LOVEXLUM-42144 format. One record per residue (C-alpha): residue in one letter; x, y, z; residue number from 0. Coordinates in steps of 0.1 Angstrom, whole numbers, plus 5000, padded with zeros to 4 digits. Each point is the difference from the previous one (the first is absolute). Example, Ala and Ser with C-alpha at 12.3 -4.5 7.8 and 13.67 -1.06 7.14 Angstrom:
BEGIN
A/5123/4955/5078/0
S/5014/5034/4993/1
// end
This chain:
BEGIN
X/4792/5294/5110/0
X/5007/4982/4967/1
X/4980/4968/4993/2
X/5016/4966/4997/3
X/4994/5000/4962/4
X/5018/5033/4997/5
X/5030/4987/5019/6
X/5002/4969/4979/7
X/4999/5021/4968/8
X/5027/5023/5012/9
X/5022/4970/5010/10
X/4996/4986/4964/11
X/5010/5032/4982/12
X/5031/4995/4979/13
X/5032/5014/5016/14
X/5013/5033/4987/15
X/4968/5005/4979/16
X/5013/4978/4972/17
X/4974/4984/4978/18
X/4997/4964/5012/19
X/4998/4988/4963/20
X/5035/5014/4995/21
X/5013/4981/5031/22
X/4983/4968/4988/23
X/5015/5004/4965/24
X/5035/5005/5014/25
X/4996/4970/5023/26
X/4987/4977/4973/27
X/5028/5011/4976/28
X/5026/4991/5027/29
X/4983/4966/5005/30
X/4997/4991/4964/31
X/5035/5013/4989/32
X/5019/4969/5014/33
X/4980/4977/4977/34
X/5019/5015/4970/35
X/5032/5014/5016/36
X/5011/4975/5026/37
X/5019/4968/4992/38
X/4986/4967/5012/39
X/5019/4998/5033/40
X/4991/5036/5010/41
X/4964/4993/4991/42
X/5000/4970/5023/43
X/5015/5021/5028/44
X/4973/5026/4995/45
X/4973/4973/5000/46
X/5014/4988/5034/47
X/5000/5035/5013/48
X/4963/5003/4991/49
X/4993/4967/5017/50
X/5018/5011/5031/51
X/4981/5033/4999/52
X/4967/4981/5002/53
X/5013/4979/5029/54
X/5013/5030/5018/55
X/4967/5018/4995/56
X/4983/4970/5017/57
X/5024/5003/5030/58
X/4995/5037/5001/59
X/4962/4996/5005/60
X/5005/4981/5032/61
X/5031/5017/5013/62
X/4998/5035/4986/63
X/4963/5006/5000/64
X/4989/4977/5028/65
X/5030/5003/5023/66
X/5005/4962/5004/67
X/5036/4990/4996/68
X/5004/4969/4978/69
X/5034/4983/4994/70
X/4985/4970/4983/71
X/4985/5011/4968/72
X/5025/4980/4981/73
X/4980/4970/5011/74
X/4969/5012/4981/75
X/5022/5008/4970/76
X/5012/4964/5001/77
X/4965/4985/5003/78
X/4989/5021/4970/79
X/5029/4988/4980/80
X/4994/4964/5008/81
X/4963/5003/4993/82
X/5008/5012/4965/83
X/5027/4974/4994/84
X/4979/4971/5012/85
X/4969/5011/4980/86
X/5021/5003/4969/87
X/5023/4970/5003/88
X/4979/4975/5019/89
X/4965/5009/4989/90
X/5008/5013/4966/91
X/4979/5032/5004/92
X/5007/5031/4980/93
X/5022/5027/5017/94
X/4972/5026/5002/95
X/4979/4978/5023/96
X/5029/4998/5025/97
X/5001/5037/5007/98
X/4965/5005/5016/99
X/5003/4966/5016/100
X/5033/5009/5017/101
X/4985/5033/5012/102
X/4969/4983/5014/103
X/5019/4971/5017/104
X/5026/5023/5015/105
X/4972/5023/5012/106
X/4983/4971/5017/107
X/5033/4988/5015/108
X/5007/5036/5012/109
X/4965/5002/5015/110
X/5005/4967/5019/111
X/5034/5011/5013/112
X/4990/5036/5006/113
X/4970/4991/5021/114
X/5020/4988/5030/115
X/5033/5018/4992/116
X/4986/5035/4998/117
X/4986/4997/5035/118
X/5036/5000/5012/119
X/5011/5032/4983/120
X/5032/5019/5001/121
X/5033/4981/5004/122
X/4981/4968/5007/123
X/4984/5002/4966/124
X/5034/5007/4984/125
X/5014/4969/5016/126
X/4970/4978/4990/127
X/5003/5010/4964/128
X/5038/4996/5001/129
X/4994/4964/5012/130
X/4977/4995/4971/131
X/5027/5011/4975/132
X/5024/4976/5017/133
X/4976/4971/4999/134
X/4986/5001/4965/135
X/5032/4990/4981/136
X/5003/4970/5023/137
X/4963/4990/4995/138
X/5006/5002/4962/139
X/5027/4974/5003/140
X/4978/4976/5020/141
X/5000/4966/4984/142
X/4963/4995/5006/143
X/4992/5027/4973/144
X/5031/4995/4979/145
X/4980/4986/4971/146
X/4983/5034/4997/147
X/5028/5024/5011/148
X/5029/4981/4985/149
X/5018/5001/5033/150
X/5035/5015/5000/151
X/5000/4996/4962/152
X/4972/5025/4995/153
X/4976/5003/4970/154
X/5008/5011/4965/155
X/4975/5020/4980/156
X/5001/5018/4966/157
X/4994/5036/4990/158
X/4967/5004/4981/159
X/5001/5011/4964/160
X/4984/5033/4990/161
X/4963/4996/4993/162
X/4981/5009/4969/163
X/5032/4997/4979/164
X/5015/5032/5014/165
X/5033/5007/4982/166
X/5020/5003/5033/167
X/5022/4976/5019/168
X/4990/4980/5031/169
X/5022/5024/5022/170
X/4983/5030/4985/171
X/4965/4985/5005/172
X/5008/4991/5036/173
X/5013/5036/5007/174
X/4968/5014/4985/175
X/4978/4976/5020/176
X/5019/5010/5032/177
X/4995/5037/4992/178
X/4963/4996/4994/179
X/4994/4980/5031/180
X/5021/5024/5021/181
X/4980/5030/4987/182
X/4968/4982/5009/183
X/5011/4990/5035/184
X/5014/5034/5008/185
X/4968/5017/4988/186
X/4979/4977/5022/187
X/5021/5006/5030/188
X/5000/5038/4995/189
X/4962/4999/4998/190
X/4998/4978/5030/191
X/5022/5023/5021/192
X/4979/5030/4989/193
X/4967/4983/5011/194
X/4984/4998/5034/195
X/5015/4966/5006/196
X/5035/5014/4992/197
X/4995/5028/5024/198
X/4989/4975/5027/199
X/5031/4979/4993/200
X/5022/5031/5005/201
X/4980/5011/5031/202
X/5008/4967/5017/203
X/5036/5005/4992/204
X/5001/5036/5014/205
X/4979/4993/5031/206
X/4984/4966/5005/207
X/4982/5008/5032/208
X/4983/5031/4986/209
X/4990/4980/4968/210
X/4984/4973/5021/211
X/4983/5026/5022/212
X/4984/5014/4968/213
X/4985/4965/4992/214
X/5026/4985/4977/215
X/5006/4963/5002/216
X/5038/5002/5002/217
X/5006/4962/5001/218
X/4979/4994/4969/219
X/5015/5029/4981/220
X/5036/4989/5009/221
X/4993/4964/4989/222
X/4983/5011/4967/223
X/5029/5024/4993/224
X/5025/4972/5006/225
X/4981/4978/4976/226
X/5000/5026/4973/227
X/5037/5007/5006/228
X/5008/4963/4997/229
X/4979/4996/4969/230
X/5018/5027/4981/231
X/5034/4987/5011/232
X/4989/4965/4988/233
X/4990/5014/4966/234
X/5036/5014/4997/235
X/5013/4966/5010/236
X/4980/4983/4972/237
X/5014/5025/4975/238
X/5035/4993/5012/239
X/4996/4963/4994/240
X/4989/5007/4964/241
X/5028/5025/4994/242
X/5029/4979/5015/243
X/4985/4967/4987/244
X/5011/4982/5031/245
X/4991/4997/5037/246
X/5019/4983/5029/247
X/4999/5003/5038/248
X/5035/5016/5000/249
X/4987/5029/4979/250
X/4977/5011/5029/251
X/5023/5003/5030/252
X/4995/5025/5028/253
X/5021/5025/4980/254
X/4971/5004/4976/255
X/4978/5014/5028/256
X/5028/5023/5010/257
X/5004/5011/4964/258
X/4963/5009/4997/259
X/5002/5020/5033/260
X/5031/5019/4988/261
X/4982/5008/4968/262
X/4970/5014/5019/263
X/5022/5022/5022/264
X/5022/5012/4971/265
X/4970/5008/4978/266
X/4980/5017/5028/267
X/4978/4986/5027/268
X/4962/5006/4996/269
X/5005/5011/4964/270
X/4983/4987/4968/271
X/5028/5010/4977/272
X/5028/4990/5024/273
X/5000/4963/4992/274
X/5009/5008/4964/275
X/5033/5015/5011/276
X/5004/4973/5026/277
X/4997/4973/4973/278
X/5026/5018/4979/279
X/5024/5003/5030/280
X/4999/4963/5010/281
X/5006/4988/4964/282
X/5026/5024/4988/283
X/5020/5011/5031/284
X/5013/4965/5009/285
X/5013/4997/4964/286
X/5016/5034/5003/287
X/5017/4989/5033/288
X/5013/4969/4983/289
X/5015/5021/4972/290
X/5017/5022/5025/291
X/5015/4971/5020/292
X/4997/4964/4990/293
X/5019/4990/5031/294
X/4975/5016/5025/295
X/4968/5011/4983/296
X/4980/4997/5032/297
X/5022/5026/5016/298
X/4996/5024/4972/299
X/4962/4994/5000/300
X/4998/5006/5037/301
X/5020/5033/4997/302
X/4977/5012/4971/303
X/4969/4991/5021/304
X/5013/5018/5031/305
X/5009/5031/4980/306
X/4966/4999/4982/307
X/4980/4998/5032/308
X/5021/5027/5016/309
X/4995/5024/4971/310
X/4964/4991/4994/311
X/4985/4988/5032/312
X/4965/5003/4985/313
X/5009/4980/4970/314
X/4997/5011/4964/315
X/4963/5007/5004/316
X/5009/5024/5029/317
X/5025/5018/4978/318
X/4974/5004/4972/319
X/4975/5014/5025/320
X/5025/5026/5013/321
X/5009/5009/4965/322
X/4964/5005/4990/323
X/4994/5021/5030/324
X/5030/5022/4993/325
X/4990/5005/4963/326
X/4965/5010/5011/327
X/5014/5026/5023/328
X/5022/5014/4972/329
X/4971/5002/4975/330
// end
């Protein structure tokens, strides 16, 4: 019987026997190309897609890998955005201090909410997180904290200038910052899921009773996973505030949580690479639907989504897995 180390090594071998350095080179080229080829608006859209990819990855950790349905991650996205906006506008702190702060604060909020909520589980957890998504925009409008949140008027911030005198625009720098942060977060999550903790997280998803019988503290793992998930989504929210330069309660309605959930399913549940495609989908497909029909873009978007899920029930990541398996059999 092969050892655990052998199994991990096999699982990390590059698909189709391609040198991983070649794959990394192609990937980096595709990421850097928009800096010089995309116009300002398209670069902004790609930045938003990268931000959504990070947020969707956070949702995927708790729902895809841990099996807990969350319909309220837009709330953590909103908290992260407001943490960044308040720190920059009210406290005068530099933008780079807001990113880890938003992740930590959202992680703590997620832990506090997850501790009682995850004991419910299933549809009850979904309803609890959905209630959170409904409540947060109203809380942000509360007059008692209006001096900090700006109430219904929101908070205005400004994009940072490129550091060290880099000869690029603010939009190019923000895209580059998003790409670097996304690569770091995706790599950390990949390593987490490949570790013992990651396997324990998935074991609880697959068979909670068996995992507890083996000595795993399911409640603690679920709560910690929820905190990590919320922290990553909060980081994405902070990035979005810097990219859009404005936050307001109406920007974080329930539809945002649904959008993140759609991106997770379209990209592929329980997949590391899936959120990338999910982020691209939720940014570009609504624009495509509006170009097709300005009178009823929601109808077109719904049709595209239904057809997509019917053709690719496992998401884009599922298609890539099947394609890789087929190519291996042919070789």
